[in-house]
N, C-alpha and C positions, 0 to 999 in steps of 0.2 A: 386494522390494528393501530395504524398511525393516527387515524381520526379519533379513535377512542382515547389514545394518550393525550391528544390535543385537547379534547373536551375535558378530560380529567384535570389537566394542568390549568385550564381556564377556571374550572370550578374551585380548585385549590387557591388560585390567585384571588378570586372574588371573596372567598372565605377569609383569606389573610387580610385583605383590604378592610373587610368588615370588622375583624378583630382589632386591627390597628385603629380604625375610626372609633370603635367603642372605647378603647383605652384612652385615646386622645381626648374625646369629648368628656368622658367621665373625669379625667384629670383637670381639664379646663374648667368644667362646671364647678368642680370642687374647689379649685384654686380661686375662682371668682367670688365664692361665698365668704368675703372678707370685709373688714372695715368696721367691726362692732365689738364692744366689750360691755358685758352686763354683770352686775353683782347683786346678790340677795343676802340680806341680814335679818335675823330674828332672834329674840331672846327665848330662853327656855320657858315654856308654858305661856307664851304670848298668843294673842289673836291677830297680830299685825306682822306683815312681811314687807320690808322696805326694799325696793328695787331701784337701782341707779346704774348709770353707765355713760358710755361715750360712743359716738358714731362719727365716721368720716363724712357722712352726708347729712347736711342740715336742710335739704330742700323738701323732704317728705316727712310725714308724721311717723312715729313709732307705734306699731300695733302689738298689743300683748294678748296672749291667750294662755289661760291656766287650765290644765287638764288633770283630772283625778287619776288615781292609780288604775282605774278601770277605763281610762281614756275618755271620760265624759268632760265636757267643757263646764267649768264651775265659775269662771270669771273672765271678763275681757276688759280691755282698757286701751286708750289711745292718747299719746302725749306728743307734744311738739318739742324737738330739741332746741336748745338755745343757740345763740350765734357761735358758741364754741363747740357745739356738737354734744353738749352734756344734756342728760335727761334724768328724770326721777319720777317714781310713782309709788303708791302704797296699796297693798292688797289686804283686805280684812277677811279673816277666816270666819265664815258664817255657816248657816245651816246646810248650805250646799257642799261644804267640805266635810261631810259626815264620815267618809271613809278614812281609815288609818293607813298610812303608807306614804310613798313618795309622790308629790305633785310636781308636774312639769310646767315651768314657766317659759313660754316661747316669745321671743321678741323678733320682729321682722319689719323691714322697710322695703319699699319697692321704688327706688329712684329710677326715673326714665322708663317706668312701666315694667321693670324686671326685678325679680327677687334676688338681688345681689348681696343684701345685708341681712343676715339672720343669725341667731344664736339661741341657745336654750340652756337652762339649768334646772336642778331639781331641789326641792325642799321637802323635809319630812314633817308630816302632821299626824299626831297621835291623839285620838279622842277629842278632836276639835281644837287642839293646842299645838303650837309649833315646837319642834326640837331646836336646840341652839344651832344657828345657821350662820355661816360666813363663807360663801363660795363665790367664785368668779368664773365666767366663761368668756374667753377672749379670742378674737381672730385678728387683732391689730398688729401683733408682733411677727408671727410666722407666715401669715397668709393662708394658713390652713386651720380648720376648726379643731382645736385641741383643748380638752378640759383642763382647767387649772384651779388651784386653790390660792387664797390670798396669802398663804404662808409658804415658806420654802422647805419646811420640815413637815413630817407627818407621813401618812399612808396615802398612796395614789394608785389607782388601777390604770395602767397605761393602755392595755389592750385586752380584748376578749376575742381570741382568734379561734376559728373553726372552718373546716371545709364545708361547702354547701352540702346539706343533707346529712352531715355528721351528727352523731349523738355525743360527741365529746367537745367541750369548750375549754380551751387553754387560757387561763387567767394569768396575765403578766402584770406585775405591779412593783412598786418600790416603797420602802419604809426605812426609817432610821431607828426602828425599835425591834428587839428580838422577842417581844412579848407574843403570846399566842394570838393568832389571827382567827376570827370567827367569820365564816362565809355563810350568807343566807341568800337564797334565790326566791324572789316574790313573783307570783303569777300576775297576769294583767289585772286580775280582780283584787290584788293585794294579799292573797293567801300565801303562806310560806310553803314552798314545794320541796325544799331541801335545805339542810343546814349542816355545817361541818366546822371543826376546829383543827388547826394544825400549827406546829411550830415552824416559822418560816426559815428556810435555808437560804441565806443571802449571799450574793456574790460581792465583789469588792465595791460595786456601785449601789448596793442595797436592793438589787432586783430579787424577786421571788416568783415562783411558778406554782400554779395549782390547777388541776384538771377537775372539771365538773361534768358528770354524765347526765344527759337528758333522757327523756323517754319514760314510759310508765303512766299510770292513771292520773297522777298529779300534774302531768305536763300536757293534759288534753286540751287546754285552751290555746287558741291561736292568737298571737299578738306579741307585744314587747314585754319580755321578762326582765326584772331588775335584779342585778347581782350586787349585793352589798358586802363590803369587807370592812371589818372593824377591829381595832385593838383598844380595849379599855373604853373609857367614857369621854375622853378628850375629843371634841369635834374634828380636830385636824387629823385624827387617826380613824376617820370614818369616810368611806368613799363608795360611790355606786356608779354602775354603768349598765346600759341596756343592750339586750340582744334579741333579735326577732326569732320566734319559734313558730313552726307550722307543722302539724301532725307529729309533734314530738321531736322534730329535728330542726337544725338551724336553717333559716331562710337565706338563700343566696342574695348577695348584694348586687342587684342587677337593675339599673335605673330604667325609666320609661324611654328615654332617648336611646339608650343602648338597645333596648328591645326593638324599637322602631328601625334602627339601623340594621340589626340582624334580620328582621323581617324583610326589609328591602333587599338585602343580600341574598336571602333564600329565594325570593321571587325572581331576582335576576338570574340565579342559577337555573331555576325551573324554566324560565323563558329561553335562556341560551340552549338548554338541553332540548326543549321542545322544537326550537328553530333548527337545531342541528339534525334532529331526527327527520324533520320534514325535508331538509335539503338533501338527504341521502336516500329518500324513498324513490324507488324506481318509477320512471314515467312510462306510461303505455300510450 
């Protein structure tokens, strides 16, 4: 009995170490993804998107990738920051941008061989023409990747929270308007899977809460779903956020490094258990 308790304690200790390691590495990796700010601007009905920004690293080029609503690459570019860390480029909406929906512009640097500087933002293209756009994504101020707009007022989705495997997504946002909010969810291919309207109930800080239920035949695609919240036609009252869906439920946020650590922990537990069993086998 004493041996079994000892083995159980060792297994629990190893699992605790693995969980602590996972949490620590995820936080460190997330905190290191800093040092960049990018902005995208476009006029209503234009075929041009202007991208500019600033980086704390001037020693490597900026690589841009533009992905369609169905996650196909439609454009790539590479620019060199100037001595102050500023950069700029322009994307033309051409025949490869044939889908209507939100396109993701990703910017990344790899100073010293590691991807420590990266950010992304989204622009809407309808029938080959841009919607009015003025958005910024920045990691320069807080050290963590937080979506921001270039205005202090308007509608912003702060979080899309859900337990792994859940069919309910809680949307938390802020707005300075009491107008009706329209919520749309777009599948990875750009199709609308659900839409709803509600009058926001705001707290003293302007926060609102809305639940979205997943599942059903319209949620049968695996990938990144886009949640769009909007009040009226003013661009600053329109915001979007992505959430991963697989088999109709939310995908757990579990990185590759974390999986590796957990695998090592499990292997260690198995090895300790096997060794312990061998040590107590009777010898003849």
